[in-house]
N, CA, C and O of each residue as an XYZ file, in Angstrom:
412
protein
N       1.087     -0.935     -0.256
C      -0.465     -0.107      0.073
C       1.367      1.459      0.492
O       2.433      1.408      1.105
N       0.336      2.887     -0.630
C       1.688      3.057     -0.742
C       0.987      4.203      0.790
O      -0.098      4.206      1.371
N       2.268      5.045      0.959
C       2.316      5.670      2.087
C       1.224      7.071      1.860
O       1.448      8.012      2.622
N       0.647      7.156      1.358
C      -0.281      8.416      0.841
C      -1.374      8.026      0.682
O      -2.211      8.923      0.583
N      -1.863      6.656      0.589
C      -2.675      5.353      0.275
C      -4.158      6.029      1.276
O      -4.019      5.519      2.388
N      -5.157      6.731      1.288
C      -6.032      6.934      2.308
C      -6.652      5.520      2.288
O      -6.752      4.620      1.454
N      -7.052      5.731      3.663
C      -8.051      4.623      3.984
C      -9.776      4.714      3.875
O     -10.466      5.675      4.216
N     -10.237      3.432      3.302
C     -11.801      3.737      2.961
C     -12.055      3.214      3.733
O     -11.627      2.064      3.831
N     -13.185      3.950      5.056
C     -13.556      2.696      6.130
C     -15.445      2.283      5.723
O     -16.009      2.775      6.701
N     -16.039      1.955      5.243
C     -17.683      1.744      4.825
C     -18.220      1.512      5.830
O     -17.536      0.694      6.445
N     -19.314      1.849      6.503
C     -21.052      1.978      7.224
C     -21.712      1.576      7.123
O     -22.378      1.155      8.068
N     -22.212      1.301      5.079
C     -23.446      1.857      5.311
C     -23.860     -0.253      5.321
O     -25.079     -0.423      5.289
N     -23.228     -1.317      5.349
C     -23.995     -2.219      6.036
C     -24.786     -2.137      7.816
O     -25.692     -2.671      8.456
N     -24.097     -1.468      7.920
C     -24.663     -0.690      9.775
C     -25.419      0.130      9.319
O     -26.571     -0.104      8.955
N     -24.661      1.552      9.275
C     -25.654      2.718      8.668
C     -26.834      2.403      8.408
O     -27.685      2.285      9.289
N     -27.115      2.177      6.865
C     -27.621      1.795      6.024
C     -28.822      1.121      6.052
O     -29.459      0.797      5.049
N     -29.241      0.835      7.581
C     -30.691     -0.181      8.593
C     -31.223      1.342      9.510
O     -32.233      1.995      9.772
N     -29.830      1.315      9.726
C     -30.308      2.749     10.867
C     -31.851      3.514     10.461
O     -32.582      3.691     11.435
N     -32.267      3.869      9.414
C     -33.580      4.409      9.091
C     -34.765      3.671      9.322
O     -34.644      2.450      9.219
N     -36.051      4.188      9.656
C     -36.919      3.410      9.885
C     -37.444      3.148      8.520
O     -37.345      4.131      7.786
N     -38.065      1.917      7.885
C     -38.624      0.668      7.317
C     -37.301     -0.200      6.452
O     -37.490     -1.230      5.805
N     -36.128      0.400      6.601
C     -34.440      0.238      6.196
C     -34.122     -0.831      6.489
O     -33.676     -0.899      7.634
N     -34.170     -2.360      5.576
C     -34.307     -3.300      6.187
C     -33.435     -4.492      4.530
O     -33.889     -4.520      3.386
N     -32.206     -5.254      5.032
C     -31.699     -5.893      3.741
C     -31.148     -7.615      4.416
O     -30.331     -8.107      5.194
N     -32.140     -7.966      3.574
C     -31.573     -9.456      3.761
C     -30.064     -9.455      3.430
O     -29.275     -8.602      3.024
N     -29.957    -11.270      3.901
C     -28.250    -11.063      3.759
C     -27.296    -11.393      2.202
O     -26.129    -11.138      1.907
N     -28.728    -12.255      1.224
C     -28.099    -11.891     -0.128
C     -28.570    -10.352     -0.344
O     -29.661    -10.915     -0.442
N     -28.770     -9.286     -0.476
C     -28.614     -7.872     -0.379
C     -27.053     -7.656      0.506
O     -26.001     -7.432     -0.091
N     -27.130     -7.741      1.618
C     -25.891     -7.244      2.057
C     -24.460     -7.567      1.559
O     -23.348     -7.038      1.566
N     -25.012     -8.630      1.152
C     -22.961    -10.034      0.853
C     -23.244     -8.747     -0.561
O     -22.274     -8.007     -0.724
N     -24.491     -8.483     -1.531
C     -24.088     -8.057     -3.039
C     -23.957     -6.103     -2.366
O     -24.067     -5.311     -3.302
N     -23.843     -5.720     -1.580
C     -23.413     -4.372     -1.555
C     -22.180     -4.617     -0.909
O     -21.383     -3.682     -0.995
N     -21.623     -6.082      0.008
C     -20.515     -5.970     -0.261
C     -19.770     -5.838     -1.129
O     -19.244     -4.758     -1.399
N     -19.535     -7.096     -1.853
C     -19.404     -6.885     -2.551
C     -18.661     -5.962     -3.332
O     -17.434     -5.871     -3.328
N     -19.925     -4.876     -4.405
C     -19.992     -3.487     -4.617
C     -18.969     -2.361     -4.574
O     -18.467     -1.586     -5.388
N     -18.833     -2.742     -2.577
C     -18.314     -2.137     -2.402
C     -16.979     -2.861     -2.508
O     -16.513     -1.870     -3.069
N     -16.637     -3.138     -2.496
C     -14.780     -4.131     -2.805
C     -14.743     -4.183     -3.897
O     -14.192     -5.280     -3.988
N     -14.981     -3.675     -5.513
C     -15.028     -3.394     -6.293
C     -14.523     -2.368     -7.084
O     -13.831     -2.371     -8.102
N     -15.194     -1.170     -6.153
C     -15.083      0.196     -5.755
C     -13.963      0.622     -5.176
O     -13.519      1.767     -5.253
N     -13.466     -0.330     -4.560
C     -11.800     -0.600     -3.596
C     -11.473      0.468     -1.917
O     -10.609      1.142     -1.356
N     -13.284     -0.182     -1.719
C     -13.450      0.535      0.130
C     -12.564     -0.971      0.082
O     -12.687     -2.099     -0.394
N     -11.239      0.121      1.221
C     -10.731     -0.873      2.903
C     -11.033     -2.201      4.250
O     -10.746     -3.369      4.515
N     -11.859     -0.941      4.822
C     -12.489     -1.652      5.226
C     -14.079     -1.677      5.533
O     -14.799     -0.712      5.791
N     -14.376     -2.833      5.450
C     -16.063     -2.940      5.533
C     -16.441     -3.226      7.002
O     -15.673     -3.668      7.857
N     -17.782     -2.898      7.170
C     -18.055     -2.852      8.217
C     -19.181     -3.640      8.460
O     -20.032     -2.751      8.505
N     -19.569     -4.312      8.581
C     -20.078     -6.496      8.102
C     -21.610     -6.165      8.416
O     -22.550     -6.368      7.648
N     -21.689     -5.448     10.083
C     -22.692     -5.551     10.515
C     -22.960     -5.596     12.316
O     -22.248     -4.824     12.959
N     -23.760     -6.300     12.952
C     -23.651     -6.273     14.466
C     -24.140     -8.118     14.177
O     -25.329     -8.423     14.084
N     -23.387     -8.822     14.104
C     -23.276    -10.091     13.979
C     -23.738    -10.945     15.333
O     -23.706    -12.175     15.344
N     -24.257     -9.995     16.695
C     -24.881    -10.947     17.662
C     -26.740    -10.781     17.730
O     -27.617    -11.501     18.209
N     -26.763     -9.149     16.817
C     -28.166     -8.366     17.035
C     -28.997    -10.153     16.409
O     -30.047    -10.427     16.991
N     -28.608    -10.979     15.552
C     -29.802    -12.453     15.479
C     -28.630    -13.524     14.451
O     -27.613    -13.170     13.854
N     -29.210    -14.791     14.548
C     -29.168    -15.323     13.553
C     -28.704    -15.211     12.395
O     -27.647    -15.578     11.881
N     -29.459    -14.748     12.079
C     -29.647    -13.499     10.394
C     -28.433    -13.085      9.792
O     -27.769    -13.208      8.763
N     -28.450    -12.425     11.133
C     -27.399    -10.981     10.729
C     -25.545    -11.840     11.388
O     -24.416    -11.484     11.052
N     -25.896    -12.841     12.239
C     -24.657    -13.730     11.555
C     -23.909    -13.828     10.827
O     -22.899    -13.229     10.459
N     -24.683    -15.026     10.486
C     -24.904    -16.103      8.858
C     -24.387    -14.762      7.498
O     -23.530    -15.103      6.683
N     -24.818    -13.750      7.437
C     -24.667    -12.432      6.873
C     -23.332    -11.832      7.059
O     -22.683    -11.278      6.172
N     -23.006    -11.979      8.202
C     -21.570    -11.420      8.411
C     -20.459    -12.798      8.231
O     -19.403    -12.649      7.618
N     -20.689    -13.578      8.592
C     -20.006    -14.900      8.270
C     -19.629    -15.468      7.048
O     -18.738    -16.282      6.807
N     -20.935    -14.582      5.859
C     -20.670    -14.870      4.365
C     -19.749    -14.202      4.331
O     -18.529    -14.334      4.424
N     -20.670    -13.195      4.137
C     -19.591    -11.240      3.762
C     -18.195    -11.857      3.915
O     -17.570    -11.881      2.855
N     -17.552    -12.368      4.994
C     -16.465    -12.617      5.938
C     -15.751    -13.180      4.246
O     -15.178    -12.605      3.320
N     -16.260    -14.841      4.584
C     -15.467    -15.595      3.222
C     -15.996    -14.963      2.472
O     -15.462    -13.877      2.698
N     -16.916    -14.738      1.437
C     -17.458    -14.289      0.282
C     -16.513    -13.164     -0.422
O     -15.922    -13.285     -1.495
N     -16.520    -11.776      0.657
C     -15.515    -11.392      0.373
C     -14.536    -10.977      1.056
O     -13.894    -10.036      0.590
N     -14.147    -11.541      2.324
C     -13.223    -10.524      2.664
C     -11.906    -12.129      2.392
O     -10.682    -12.119      2.527
N     -12.879    -13.359      1.967
C     -11.021    -13.808      2.071
C     -10.777    -14.499      0.561
O      -9.689    -14.230      0.053
N     -11.589    -15.275     -0.129
C     -11.760    -15.684     -1.314
C     -11.985    -14.107     -2.529
O     -11.655    -14.083     -3.715
N     -12.677    -12.875     -1.672
C     -12.358    -11.719     -2.332
C     -13.042    -11.505     -4.296
O     -13.114    -12.572     -4.905
N     -13.360    -10.544     -4.889
C     -14.249     -9.726     -5.791
C     -14.203    -10.168     -6.783
O     -13.887    -11.335     -6.553
N     -14.298    -10.060     -7.768
C     -13.621     -9.905     -9.104
C     -13.712     -8.647     -9.266
O     -14.570     -7.985     -8.681
N     -12.642     -8.024    -10.268
C     -12.700     -6.435    -10.558
C     -12.673     -5.513     -9.642
O     -12.673     -4.332     -9.990
N     -12.646     -5.876     -8.278
C     -11.884     -5.067     -7.089
C      -9.907     -4.327     -7.392
O      -8.876     -4.773     -6.887
N      -9.995     -3.622     -7.966
C      -8.866     -2.120     -8.223
C      -7.914     -2.527     -8.043
O      -7.084     -2.243     -8.907
N      -7.248     -3.730     -6.445
C      -6.312     -3.871     -6.247
C      -6.623     -5.138     -5.441
O      -7.697     -5.473     -4.940
N      -5.228     -5.875     -5.429
C      -5.203     -7.631     -5.385
C      -5.644     -7.732     -4.078
O      -6.107     -8.866     -3.955
N      -5.787     -6.752     -2.424
C      -6.252     -7.073     -1.491
C      -7.264     -7.246     -1.453
O      -7.910     -6.950     -2.459
N      -8.014     -7.853     -0.208
C      -9.694     -8.231     -0.257
C      -9.485     -7.010      1.003
O      -8.513     -6.634      1.659
N     -10.703     -6.688      0.961
C     -10.816     -5.529      1.904
C     -10.534     -6.352      3.586
O      -9.972     -7.388      3.943
N     -11.096     -5.498      4.121
C     -11.032     -5.986      5.837
C     -12.349     -5.740      6.032
O     -12.808     -4.609      5.871
N     -13.174     -6.892      6.439
C     -13.753     -6.916      7.287
C     -14.591     -7.054      8.240
O     -14.811     -8.121      8.813
N     -15.075     -6.084      8.461
C     -15.049     -5.853     10.523
C     -16.168     -6.117     10.885
O     -17.009     -5.837     10.030
N     -16.659     -6.650     12.029
C     -18.116     -6.813     12.321
C     -18.150     -6.388     13.488
O     -17.333     -6.869     14.273
N     -19.369     -5.068     14.106
C     -19.406     -4.980     15.033
C     -19.305     -5.480     16.177
O     -19.099     -6.694     16.206
N     -19.399     -4.828     17.339
C     -18.818     -6.290     19.326
C     -19.527     -5.015     19.488
O     -19.783     -3.940     18.946
N     -19.820     -6.220     21.243
C     -19.956     -5.113     22.579
C     -18.438     -6.093     22.867
O     -17.883     -7.062     22.350
N     -18.218     -5.189     23.977
C     -17.417     -5.342     25.455
C     -17.885     -6.309     25.969
O     -19.092     -6.218     26.191
N     -17.125     -7.768     26.429
C     -18.011     -8.533     27.539
C     -18.021     -7.791     29.171
O     -17.387     -6.867     29.681
N     -18.751     -8.433     29.497
C     -19.219     -7.717     31.157
C     -18.190     -7.106     31.780
O     -18.063     -5.918     32.077
N     -17.139     -8.432     32.029
C     -16.307     -8.117     32.356
C     -15.508     -6.875     32.102
O     -15.368     -5.905     32.847
N     -14.857     -7.154     30.540
C     -14.662     -5.745     30.237
C     -15.115     -4.585     29.928
O     -14.684     -3.605     29.321
N     -15.891     -4.822     30.361
C     -17.070     -3.085     30.613
C     -17.055     -2.764     31.579
O     -17.008     -1.551     31.786
N     -17.102     -4.078     33.131
C     -16.464     -3.940     34.783
C     -15.363     -2.641     34.370
O     -15.820     -1.535     34.080
N     -14.002     -2.886     34.377
C     -12.893     -2.985     34.467
C     -13.088     -2.243     33.440
O     -13.008     -3.120     32.580
N     -13.375     -0.846     32.603
C     -13.766     -0.246     31.849
C     -14.384      1.296     32.911
O     -14.203      2.512     32.848
N     -15.195      0.318     33.857
C     -15.913      1.195     34.922
C     -14.734      1.528     35.718
O     -14.263      2.635     35.980
N     -14.546      0.959     35.880
C     -13.075      0.592     36.957
C     -11.242      1.753     36.781
O     -10.395      2.258     37.518
N     -11.596      1.595     35.118
C     -10.546      2.156     35.430
C     -11.333      3.829     35.225
O     -10.387      4.578     35.465
N     -11.544      3.983     35.170
C     -12.604      5.486     34.258
C     -12.852      6.285     35.398
O     -12.851      7.514     35.328
N     -13.097      5.573     36.592
C     -13.671      6.450     37.570
C     -13.027      6.313     38.636
O     -13.551      6.523     39.730
N     -11.770      5.933     38.489
C     -10.380      6.298     39.680
C      -9.197      7.524     38.430
O      -8.026      7.856     38.614
N      -9.564      7.669     37.972
C      -8.772      8.282     37.598
C      -9.213      9.786     36.954
O      -8.351     10.542     36.506
């Protein structure tokens, strides 16, 4: 990667469903991810896998089909990084609260 390369981090698959009435099926999410890859996006935030079994399947499918296998037509050889949204464990949350309250 060039030192002056601007990395593009896309949140369409997360933010795209935040509007009232806006939802995507797993296959629609996969098509969006493939399109983002063809556009040269570096990091694709694939969604919140813990939200439902269907969201987990969608994130896994995107990671395998776009992040590992790659997509024909991508302008650079390496596939994008697929980033699922995650939440910290209860223990990590408590530790963070303890650190923040002592500072």
